[in-house]
C-alpha positions as a printed NumPy array, in Angstrom:
array([[ 88.38 ,  81.073,  89.831],
       [ 87.92 ,  83.23 ,  86.753],
       [ 84.941,  85.158,  88.149],
       [ 87.06 ,  86.284,  91.108],
       [ 90.016,  87.248,  88.878],
       [ 87.732,  89.329,  86.66 ],
       [ 86.091,  90.971,  89.655],
       [ 89.453,  91.849,  91.262],
       [ 90.744,  93.306,  87.995],
       [ 87.606,  95.425,  87.699],
       [ 88.048,  96.826,  91.225],
       [ 91.396,  98.348,  90.207],
       [ 89.356, 101.228,  88.768],
       [ 87.965, 101.897,  92.246],
       [ 90.992, 101.301,  94.501],
       [ 93.97 , 101.568,  92.148],
       [ 96.31 ,  98.746,  91.067],
       [ 98.858,  99.279,  93.855],
       [ 96.215,  98.915,  96.585],
       [ 94.72 ,  95.795,  95.001],
       [ 98.182,  94.258,  94.552],
       [ 98.974,  94.858,  98.21 ],
       [ 95.744,  93.81 ,  99.92 ],
       [ 93.635,  91.623,  97.599],
       [ 95.714,  89.653,  95.105],
       [ 97.788,  87.974,  97.874],
       [ 94.589,  86.367,  99.244],
       [ 94.818,  82.613,  98.71 ],
       [ 91.866,  80.751,  97.172],
       [ 91.174,  77.65 ,  99.288],
       [ 88.138,  76.309,  97.435],
       [ 85.042,  77.484,  95.594],
       [ 81.757,  76.447,  94.047],
       [ 79.077,  78.26 ,  92.07 ],
       [ 77.871,  80.297,  95.044],
       [ 80.76 ,  80.284,  97.536],
       [ 84.417,  81.339,  97.549],
       [ 86.744,  80.531, 100.452],
       [ 89.771,  82.836, 100.814],
       [ 92.676,  82.873, 103.246],
       [ 94.421,  86.082, 104.401],
       [ 98.091,  86.117, 105.338],
       [ 97.412,  87.931, 108.624],
       [ 94.74 ,  89.704, 110.635],
       [ 95.476,  93.117, 109.116],
       [ 94.886,  91.934, 105.587],
       [ 91.616,  90.401, 106.801],
       [ 90.629,  93.624, 108.563],
       [ 91.367,  95.71 , 105.484],
       [ 89.239,  93.341, 103.395],
       [ 86.321,  93.567, 105.801],
       [ 86.357,  97.367, 106.008],
       [ 87.08 ,  98.323, 102.411],
       [ 86.403,  95.365, 100.12 ],
       [ 83.529,  93.448, 101.715],
       [ 80.861,  96.064, 100.808],
       [ 81.904,  95.958,  97.147],
       [ 81.872,  92.158,  97.157],
       [ 78.348,  92.007,  98.54 ],
       [ 77.126,  94.567,  96.058],
       [ 78.8  ,  93.415,  92.834],
       [ 80.319,  89.919,  93.043],
       [ 77.95 ,  87.66 ,  91.052],
       [ 78.124,  84.392,  89.084],
       [ 77.047,  83.883,  85.476],
       [ 73.425,  83.527,  86.626],
       [ 73.657,  86.894,  88.424],
       [ 73.383,  85.234,  91.816],
       [ 75.509,  86.465,  94.732],
       [ 78.761,  84.604,  95.377],
       [ 79.427,  84.566,  99.112],
       [ 83.026,  85.131, 100.136],
       [ 84.246,  83.388, 103.306],
       [ 87.49 ,  84.737, 104.724],
       [ 89.828,  83.071, 107.219],
       [ 93.342,  83.876, 108.415],
       [ 96.316,  81.583, 107.847],
       [ 97.05 ,  79.449, 110.908],
       [ 93.7  ,  80.198, 112.558],
       [ 91.522,  77.279, 113.663],
       [ 88.253,  77.089, 111.817],
       [ 85.466,  74.629, 111.079],
       [ 83.859,  74.237, 107.713],
       [ 80.462,  75.847, 107.706],
       [ 81.189,  78.378, 110.473],
       [ 79.484,  81.725, 110.099],
       [ 81.344,  84.55 , 108.434],
       [ 81.42 ,  86.585, 111.643],
       [ 83.581,  83.942, 113.343],
       [ 86.611,  85.343, 111.498],
       [ 86.892,  87.877, 114.334],
       [ 87.679,  85.222, 116.922],
       [ 89.967,  83.406, 114.472],
       [ 92.605,  86.125, 114.576],
       [ 91.877,  87.987, 117.828],
       [ 94.183,  85.884, 119.965],
       [ 97.233,  86.333, 117.701],
       [ 96.634,  90.018, 116.984],
       [ 99.736,  92.172, 117.431],
       [100.314,  95.793, 116.477],
       [103.773,  95.915, 114.964],
       [105.329,  98.876, 113.105],
       [106.052,  98.683, 109.394],
       [109.525,  97.606, 108.333],
       [112.108, 100.184, 107.297],
       [114.511,  99.663, 104.397],
       [118.242,  99.577, 105.004],
       [118.941, 101.864, 102.042],
       [116.643, 104.511, 103.538],
       [119.251, 105.91 , 105.918],
       [120.726, 109.39 , 106.309],
       [123.908, 108.418, 104.502],
       [121.848, 107.643, 101.4  ],
       [119.707, 110.806, 101.607],
       [120.618, 113.88 ,  99.557],
       [118.058, 116.689,  99.8  ],
       [117.238, 119.068,  96.997],
       [118.433, 122.648,  97.452],
       [115.02 , 123.789,  98.695],
       [114.613, 120.798, 101.045],
       [117.816, 121.363, 103.007],
       [116.191, 123.018, 106.043],
       [113.677, 120.224, 106.814],
       [116.476, 117.694, 106.362],
       [118.681, 119.545, 108.858],
       [115.815, 119.885, 111.367],
       [115.077, 116.125, 111.227],
       [118.79 , 115.335, 111.557],
       [119.157, 117.576, 114.603],
       [116.038, 116.119, 116.189],
       [117.303, 112.559, 115.823],
       [120.903, 113.273, 116.816],
       [122.605, 112.891, 113.45 ],
       [125.327, 115.233, 112.18 ],
       [125.037, 115.35 , 108.357],
       [128.461, 116.962, 107.961],
       [130.363, 114.428, 110.072],
       [128.024, 111.555, 109.092],
       [127.935, 110.421, 112.73 ],
       [125.395, 110.189, 115.522],
       [125.632, 112.776, 118.276],
       [122.576, 112.147, 120.456],
       [120.731, 115.308, 121.453],
       [120.355, 116.116, 125.159],
       [116.992, 117.812, 124.754],
       [114.121, 116.238, 126.708],
       [111.224, 117.77 , 124.798],
       [110.673, 118.061, 121.045],
       [111.712, 121.396, 119.601],
       [108.94 , 121.153, 116.989],
       [105.92 , 118.928, 117.547],
       [104.518, 117.735, 115.303],
       [106.722, 117.931, 112.232],
       [104.664, 117.636, 109.058],
       [106.416, 116.94 , 105.751],
       [104.6  , 117.196, 102.423],
       [105.608, 116.922,  98.807],
       [105.028, 115.038,  95.565],
       [106.037, 111.465,  94.925],
       [109.809, 111.181,  94.695],
       [110.522, 114.129,  96.999],
       [112.044, 111.842,  99.638],
       [109.324, 111.864, 102.331],
       [109.372, 108.135, 103.009],
       [113.17 , 107.983, 102.868],
       [113.487, 110.783, 105.427],
       [110.891, 109.269, 107.75 ],
       [112.59 , 105.878, 107.656],
       [116.   , 107.481, 108.21 ],
       [114.633, 109.269, 111.28 ],
       [113.162, 106.01 , 112.554],
       [116.445, 104.152, 112.11 ],
       [118.425, 106.979, 113.749],
       [116.189, 107.005, 116.824],
       [116.266, 103.225, 117.105],
       [120.098, 103.264, 116.938],
       [119.976, 105.406, 120.078],
       [117.739, 102.889, 121.849],
       [114.568, 104.933, 121.493],
       [111.234, 103.391, 120.566],
       [110.36 , 104.913, 117.2  ],
       [107.132, 103.523, 115.763],
       [106.882, 103.913, 111.966],
       [103.703, 103.042, 110.048],
       [101.924, 104.122, 106.897],
       [ 98.448, 105.617, 107.059],
       [ 97.052, 102.381, 105.611],
       [ 98.707, 100.304, 108.321],
       [ 97.439, 102.602, 111.079],
       [ 93.922, 102.284, 109.683],
       [ 94.213,  98.491, 109.425],
       [ 95.394,  98.341, 113.039],
       [ 92.426, 100.412, 114.243],
       [ 89.893,  98.324, 112.35 ],
       [ 91.431,  95.039, 113.51 ],
       [ 91.498,  96.269, 117.118],
       [ 87.847,  97.307, 117.017],
       [ 86.719,  94.021, 115.454],
       [ 88.774,  91.908, 117.877],
       [ 87.981,  93.953, 120.972],
       [ 91.668,  94.809, 121.455],
       [ 91.612,  98.601, 121.662],
       [ 93.523,  98.553, 124.944],
       [ 96.362,  96.621, 123.309],
       [ 96.283,  98.936, 120.298],
       [ 96.573, 102.021, 122.492],
       [ 99.358, 100.48 , 124.522],
       [101.348,  99.817, 121.334],
       [100.895, 103.31 , 119.922],
       [101.105, 105.433, 123.035],
       [104.102, 103.902, 124.817],
       [106.615, 105.143, 122.272],
       [109.251, 107.866, 122.094],
       [108.247, 108.887, 118.582],
       [105.246, 108.109, 116.38 ],
       [106.025, 108.438, 112.663],
       [103.161, 108.134, 110.161],
       [103.651, 108.203, 106.395],
       [100.947, 108.82 , 103.752],
       [ 98.518, 110.56 , 106.09 ],
       [ 96.248, 111.254, 103.122],
       [ 95.234, 107.555, 103.248],
       [ 93.107, 108.345, 106.326],
       [ 90.559, 110.334, 104.295],
       [ 86.918, 109.255, 104.869],
       [ 87.956, 106.839, 107.643],
       [ 86.109, 108.323, 110.562],
       [ 86.918, 105.691, 113.207],
       [ 90.589, 105.794, 112.278],
       [ 90.675, 109.581, 112.448],
       [ 88.958, 109.516, 115.839],
       [ 91.593, 107.182, 117.228],
       [ 94.448, 109.209, 115.697],
       [ 92.988, 112.306, 117.339],
       [ 93.182, 110.702, 120.793],
       [ 96.578, 109.095, 120.109],
       [ 97.945, 112.453, 118.965],
       [ 96.65 , 114.213, 122.086],
       [ 98.088, 111.578, 124.423],
       [101.559, 111.644, 122.832],
       [101.68 , 115.42 , 122.507],
       [100.688, 115.89 , 126.148],
       [103.477, 113.481, 127.191],
       [106.026, 115.406, 125.106],
       [106.575, 112.528, 122.676],
       [107.685, 113.354, 119.144],
       [105.21 , 113.079, 116.268],
       [106.38 , 113.18 , 112.631],
       [103.867, 113.002, 109.78 ],
       [104.084, 113.049, 105.989],
       [101.626, 113.416, 103.144],
       [101.594, 114.233,  99.464],
       [ 99.732, 117.485, 100.249],
       [100.008, 120.23 , 102.859],
       [ 97.591, 119.851, 105.803],
       [ 95.268, 122.55 , 104.497],
       [ 94.885, 120.67 , 101.192],
       [ 94.098, 117.249, 102.67 ],
       [ 90.665, 116.014, 101.662],
       [ 88.107, 114.335, 103.936],
       [ 90.253, 114.744, 107.049],
       [ 88.565, 116.159, 110.176],
       [ 89.271, 119.84 , 110.777],
       [ 90.436, 119.172, 114.338],
       [ 93.109, 116.813, 112.977],
       [ 94.171, 119.339, 110.349],
       [ 94.519, 121.87 , 113.144],
       [ 96.756, 119.512, 115.139],
       [ 98.91 , 118.734, 112.119],
       [ 99.652, 122.471, 111.996],
       [100.479, 122.864, 115.687],
       [104.212, 122.4  , 115.139],
       [106.061, 123.117, 111.94 ],
       [105.215, 122.217, 108.338],
       [107.889, 121.692, 105.715],
       [107.433, 121.271, 101.945],
       [109.822, 118.851, 100.227],
       [110.723, 119.138,  96.564],
       [111.941, 116.565,  94.114],
       [115.696, 116.96 ,  93.671],
       [116.402, 118.056,  90.098],
       [119.837, 119.696,  90.437],
       [122.474, 117.731,  88.519],
       [124.944, 117.986,  91.394],
       [122.438, 116.498,  93.865],
       [121.423, 113.742,  91.452],
       [125.052, 112.831,  90.907],
       [125.591, 112.586,  94.668],
       [122.528, 110.312,  94.909],
       [123.882, 108.133,  92.096],
       [127.267, 107.746,  93.816],
       [125.72 , 106.899,  97.17 ],
       [123.361, 104.327,  95.682],
       [126.166, 102.767,  93.602],
       [128.241, 102.456,  96.775],
       [125.276, 100.854,  98.541],
       [124.974,  98.213,  95.78 ],
       [128.746,  97.843,  95.689],
       [129.063,  98.61 ,  91.971],
       [132.003, 100.488,  90.474],
       [130.842, 103.   ,  87.857],
       [132.955, 105.238,  85.634],
       [132.731, 109.005,  85.894],
       [131.171, 109.29 ,  82.428],
       [128.437, 106.886,  83.486],
       [127.707, 108.984,  86.597],
       [127.497, 112.066,  84.385],
       [125.104, 110.318,  82.016],
       [122.87 , 109.027,  84.811],
       [122.607, 112.391,  86.573],
       [121.718, 114.279,  83.404],
       [119.303, 111.786,  81.805],
       [117.345, 110.487,  84.816],
       [115.731, 113.603,  86.184],
       [114.326, 112.425,  89.546],
       [115.839, 110.484,  92.454],
       [113.319, 107.661,  91.977],
       [114.116, 107.059,  88.322],
       [117.826, 107.506,  88.986],
       [117.86 , 104.902,  91.785],
       [115.883, 102.537,  89.581],
       [118.557, 102.95 ,  86.888],
       [121.356, 102.227,  89.381],
       [119.563,  99.077,  90.522],
       [119.224,  97.919,  86.89 ],
       [122.943,  98.49 ,  86.333],
       [123.792,  96.651,  89.567],
       [121.661,  93.705,  88.472],
       [123.519,  93.502,  85.146],
       [126.88 ,  93.562,  86.932],
       [125.722,  90.828,  89.29 ],
       [125.333,  88.417,  86.365],
       [128.658,  89.43 ,  84.796],
       [131.494,  88.885,  87.33 ],
       [134.056,  90.153,  84.797],
       [132.519,  93.636,  85.145],
       [132.768,  93.812,  88.944],
       [136.415,  94.849,  89.159],
       [136.457,  97.661,  86.632],
       [134.861, 101.129,  86.538],
       [131.828, 100.244,  84.437],
       [131.742, 102.35 ,  81.227],
       [128.543, 103.709,  79.707],
       [128.79 , 101.636,  76.535],
       [128.346,  98.347,  78.417],
       [124.976,  99.317,  79.937],
       [123.711, 101.737,  77.284],
       [120.997,  99.382,  76.025],
       [119.613,  98.848,  79.55 ],
       [119.49 , 102.575,  80.25 ],
       [117.963, 103.392,  76.862],
       [115.014, 101.122,  77.61 ],
       [114.545, 102.685,  81.053],
       [114.582, 106.161,  79.523],
       [111.971, 105.122,  76.981],
       [109.734, 103.765,  79.761],
       [110.27 , 106.928,  81.81 ],
       [109.24 , 109.184,  78.936],
       [105.986, 107.261,  78.45 ],
       [104.977, 107.914,  82.068],
       [105.849, 111.594,  82.335],
       [103.194, 114.238,  82.839],
       [103.321, 116.7  ,  79.96 ],
       [102.342, 120.396,  80.077],
       [ 99.465, 119.6  ,  77.721],
       [ 98.167, 117.01 ,  80.222],
       [ 97.939, 119.644,  82.928],
       [ 96.314, 122.143,  80.555],
       [ 93.718, 119.59 ,  79.41 ],
       [ 92.783, 118.419,  82.927],
       [ 92.455, 121.974,  84.267],
       [ 90.203, 122.862,  81.336],
       [ 88.033, 119.76 ,  81.851],
       [ 87.758, 120.477,  85.592],
       [ 86.373, 123.962,  84.938],
       [ 84.277, 122.903,  81.955],
       [ 86.04 , 125.189,  79.493],
       [ 88.22 , 124.744,  76.413],
       [ 92.022, 124.755,  76.516],
       [ 91.854, 127.726,  74.123],
       [ 90.06 , 129.732,  76.846],
       [ 93.127, 129.287,  79.072],
       [ 95.692, 130.134,  76.435],
       [ 93.705, 133.021,  74.95 ],
       [ 94.001, 136.709,  75.904],
       [ 90.602, 136.629,  77.596],
       [ 90.415, 138.232,  81.057],
       [ 86.982, 136.773,  81.79 ],
       [ 86.678, 135.423,  85.368],
       [ 85.971, 131.873,  84.124],
       [ 89.352, 131.87 ,  82.386],
       [ 91.585, 133.679,  84.886],
       [ 91.527, 131.185,  87.785],
       [ 92.058, 128.123,  85.514],
       [ 94.951, 129.964,  83.832],
       [ 96.602, 130.837,  87.145],
       [ 96.16 , 127.28 ,  88.427],
       [ 97.733, 125.932,  85.249],
       [100.747, 128.179,  85.778],
       [101.002, 127.108,  89.424],
       [100.88 , 123.392,  88.524],
       [103.375, 123.741,  85.658],
       [105.759, 125.31 ,  88.159],
       [105.117, 123.076,  91.194],
       [104.879, 119.725,  89.4  ],
       [107.017, 120.066,  86.271],
       [109.434, 122.7  ,  87.664],
       [109.131, 124.662,  84.434],
       [110.978, 128.016,  84.353],
       [108.753, 131.099,  84.435],
       [109.807, 132.046,  80.927],
       [108.83 , 128.654,  79.479],
       [105.467, 128.759,  81.3  ],
       [104.867, 132.177,  79.763],
       [105.756, 130.918,  76.295],
       [103.463, 127.9  ,  76.715],
       [100.476, 130.024,  77.777],
       [101.244, 133.175,  75.785],
       [102.019, 135.37 ,  78.799],
       [105.038, 137.378,  79.916],
       [107.422, 136.427,  82.71 ],
       [106.005, 138.922,  85.272],
       [102.424, 137.8  ,  84.723],
       [103.397, 134.188,  85.404],
       [105.182, 135.13 ,  88.621],
       [102.285, 137.213,  89.946],
       [ 99.75 , 134.494,  89.015],
       [101.668, 131.809,  90.887],
       [102.019, 134.162,  93.852],
       [ 98.228, 134.705,  93.892],
       [ 97.556, 130.95 ,  93.969],
       [100.131, 130.455,  96.734],
       [ 98.467, 133.175,  98.828],
       [ 95.061, 131.571,  98.241],
       [ 96.369, 128.221,  99.487],
       [ 97.884, 129.808, 102.588],
       [ 94.597, 131.614, 103.255],
       [ 92.725, 128.278, 102.847],
       [ 90.436, 129.567, 100.095],
       [ 87.749, 126.863,  99.911],
       [ 87.006, 127.189,  96.181],
       [ 90.687, 127.17 ,  95.272],
       [ 91.529, 124.192,  97.499],
       [ 88.583, 122.205,  96.136],
       [ 89.664, 122.693,  92.51 ],
       [ 93.335, 122.113,  93.258],
       [ 92.646, 118.834,  95.073],
       [ 90.366, 117.658,  92.276],
       [ 92.958, 118.468,  89.581],
       [ 95.772, 116.754,  91.504],
       [ 93.64 , 113.613,  91.901],
       [ 92.993, 113.504,  88.16 ],
       [ 96.668, 114.01 ,  87.378],
       [ 97.599, 111.294,  89.865],
       [ 95.229, 108.833,  88.147],
       [ 96.916, 109.688,  84.835],
       [100.508, 109.366,  86.084],
       [101.608, 109.084,  89.753],
       [103.137, 112.496,  90.662]])
């Protein structure tokens, strides 16, 4: 149905392509006519997500060529239904089969495959100790402690800093020891809450989430503006914390920077210990990641190829993607599997990946432009010598973002903005203090700028 395809494509502007690809495009079209569209969801959680997030937009904007409303009827695969049933009957269709299962973890997201950046070593060691893993010996040595040493643990950092990998590694480590570690993303937690409310299964939901040894939630920022979900997380958090059960959370931003999250939840996120994670950029760390990932894919790479990979692919995410591309090429060429693969045989593949990577990178000028637009000033006002109040805060924020996102050296930031090294350092320190003090104006602008940068290029 072309009208549906056009409508779905249009909604990417509202939800983002990744969200639409995960929750909407997999819906199967059963049949349609001029005023009705019958869809089938793969499970109750996809149906619940549709009802909470997508249904209002459908009712408001989904129209045919005559501008008449197209009604969308949603069922769940395997559920019994009769043609012509009312839309509300979808609740009973999936209520009986509703189960609250954790998200799957990936085998490559284990401790053996995790190599923290220099500044992320402490949170890595704390998580390892908590879950009974010795990173030096690469073996499990279950801890004898009965209560969490830190609870909760909150990890935050930009995309590619290893948050999801570390959470999954902790989940796997706890499960190896026979403990019930329950890992979900913020989106899954929200979908579970909505499905439970609609199906009248809150008791089952609470039983699934509260009878665990550790609750591990990734992408907490996804809970913004979801009041019912936040209410249930509040009570779940309290129940687990009172029982001495471990809670580990992760988000792209520190708790104090999270937007549209209830203050009482923010407060609880900060009860334990908060760790920032940074994207690994040290060549030595990247090379270790490359060797671990090559071993995981069972590909034999030459030392010159490892050197090339660790110096040209500047983040763990792009580096792992490059290793996977090399492994795929080797898979289709058996003659390459028994030799240390030289750079010249995969140069063309890596060149294309590097070209794609460069197109997606955030540039210093992108940050400068977005900061200027956010404050309604010109980029020249930021780079000028003006000490007017309307220029100082945007300038300091630009310096902070150039340092925190692009990892630019202080000297290069100074050269870019026409300031000396000491001015850059003091400006970044001022912004950091403002964040720690939870300055409302500063946090509002910083969140807004990060959102705009994220829409430009995921960071």
